[in-house]
C-alpha positions as semicolon CSV with decimal commas, in nm:
position;residue;x (nm);y (nm);z (nm)
1;M;0,000;0,000;0,000
2;A;0,105;0,358;-0,045
3;K;0,239;0,530;0,265
4;C;-0,086;0,724;0,305
5;E;-0,277;0,396;0,298
6;K;-0,087;0,235;0,587
7;G;-0,216;0,221;0,938
8;Y;-0,552;0,051;0,880
9;L;-0,636;-0,171;1,175
10;C;-0,834;-0,491;1,132
11;A;-1,182;-0,462;1,285
12;V;-1,162;-0,830;1,383
13;C;-0,814;-0,891;1,528
14;G;-0,702;-0,532;1,588
15;K;-0,367;-0,576;1,413
16;E;-0,248;-0,358;1,126
17;V;-0,334;-0,473;0,776
18;E;0,013;-0,418;0,637
19;D;-0,011;-0,546;0,280
20;L;-0,254;-0,468;0,004
21;I;-0,295;-0,839;-0,073
22;D;-0,420;-0,896;0,281
23;S;-0,683;-0,622;0,265
24;E;-1,051;-0,709;0,258
25;L;-1,128;-0,335;0,226
26;Y;-0,929;-0,296;-0,094
27;L;-1,057;-0,624;-0,236
28;R;-1,415;-0,500;-0,190
29;Y;-1,322;-0,169;-0,355
30;T;-1,140;-0,340;-0,642
31;V;-1,434;-0,567;-0,729
32;G;-1,688;-0,286;-0,706
33;W;-1,853;-0,361;-0,372
34;L;-1,739;-0,044;-0,199
35;D;-1,815;0,306;-0,321
36;P;-1,493;0,507;-0,360
37;E;-1,646;0,786;-0,152
38;K;-1,674;0,547;0,144
39;L;-1,328;0,394;0,115
40;H;-1,177;0,619;0,382
41;V;-1,448;0,543;0,641
42;A;-1,523;0,174;0,576
43;P;-1,395;-0,086;0,823
44;E;-1,083;-0,282;0,732
45;R;-1,019;-0,651;0,791
46;H;-0,751;-0,898;0,698
47;L;-0,884;-1,131;0,430
48;M;-0,806;-1,420;0,663
49;C;-1,019;-1,254;0,933
50;N;-1,321;-1,275;0,703
51;P;-1,327;-1,641;0,595
52;A;-1,684;-1,617;0,465
53;L;-1,553;-1,386;0,192
54;A;-1,196;-1,516;0,157
55;Q;-1,310;-1,874;0,089
56;F;-1,399;-1,762;-0,264
57;I;-1,041;-1,669;-0,358
58;N;-0,895;-1,944;-0,574
59;D;-0,531;-1,859;-0,631
60;E;-0,215;-2,053;-0,556
61;R;-0,076;-1,752;-0,367
62;F;-0,368;-1,752;-0,124
63;S;-0,424;-2,012;0,145
64;E;-0,747;-2,203;0,095
65;L;-0,994;-2,157;0,376
66;K;-1,263;-2,384;0,509
67;V;-1,564;-2,224;0,671
68;P;-1,729;-2,457;0,923
69;S;-2,082;-2,318;0,911
70;E;-2,382;-2,255;0,691
71;A;-2,169;-1,982;0,524
72;D;-1,937;-2,252;0,384
73;K;-1,943;-2,227;0,007
74;Q;-2,013;-2,601;-0,010
75;Q;-2,356;-2,521;0,136
76;L;-2,433;-2,254;-0,124
77;D;-2,574;-2,258;-0,476
78;A;-2,309;-2,379;-0,724
79;E;-2,376;-2,099;-0,975
80;F;-2,348;-1,834;-0,704
81;V;-2,022;-1,991;-0,581
82;A;-1,877;-2,001;-0,933
83;K;-1,960;-1,634;-1,000
84;R;-1,836;-1,515;-0,662
85;T;-1,516;-1,722;-0,694
86;E;-1,446;-1,582;-1,040
87;L;-1,498;-1,221;-0,927
88;L;-1,307;-1,238;-0,599
89;T;-1,022;-1,435;-0,753
90;R;-0,987;-1,171;-1,026
91;G;-0,999;-0,902;-0,759
92;Y;-0,731;-1,075;-0,552
93;R;-0,509;-1,112;-0,858
94;R;-0,554;-0,741;-0,925
95;L;-0,436;-0,668;-0,570
96;V;-0,128;-0,884;-0,635
97;E;-0,057;-0,681;-0,952
98;L;-0,104;-0,355;-0,766
99;Q;0,125;-0,459;-0,482
100;Q;0,394;-0,559;-0,731
101;A;0,358;-0,222;-0,908
102;G;0,420;-0,040;-0,582
103;E;0,325;0,321;-0,528
104;S;0,314;0,403;-0,900
105;V;-0,057;0,315;-0,936
106;S;-0,329;0,567;-0,855
107;I;-0,608;0,450;-0,625
108;T;-0,853;0,533;-0,903
109;D;-0,686;0,265;-1,115
110;Y;-0,735;-0,015;-0,859
111;P;-1,084;-0,137;-0,961
112;L;-1,148;-0,409;-1,216
113;P;-1,272;-0,265;-1,549
114;E;-1,641;-0,334;-1,486
115;A;-1,622;-0,181;-1,138
116;A;-1,436;0,124;-1,269
117;A;-1,708;0,171;-1,532
118;R;-1,981;0,158;-1,263
119;Y;-1,791;0,404;-1,045
120;R;-1,760;0,647;-1,340
121;L;-2,135;0,618;-1,403
122;G;-2,212;0,679;-1,039
123;G;-2,351;0,343;-0,943
């Protein structure tokens, strides 16, 4: 994350979310689930501190999570799981790209193309 983006504390464990690829806040923003105007006031969590969301990330760089409850993706509709996995995996991979690029990427360039288009249209 850029220097100005450091210091976010996880609402679950209370520890600092140090890396962009660990950020549930920035994943939600990148996939279009968080309005850019609310980014600075929305709660932050480590991805691993939100297993109900993180279980949908399917990437070799991310540890697979099991969710022992009715929120486990194995208990959900297969089509919903496939769509959510595709979106959140793409979002996670975008965070990996952004982290590798370092501070040279503007926050407005974080979102996936379809999310960026929605943000430009105001919804």
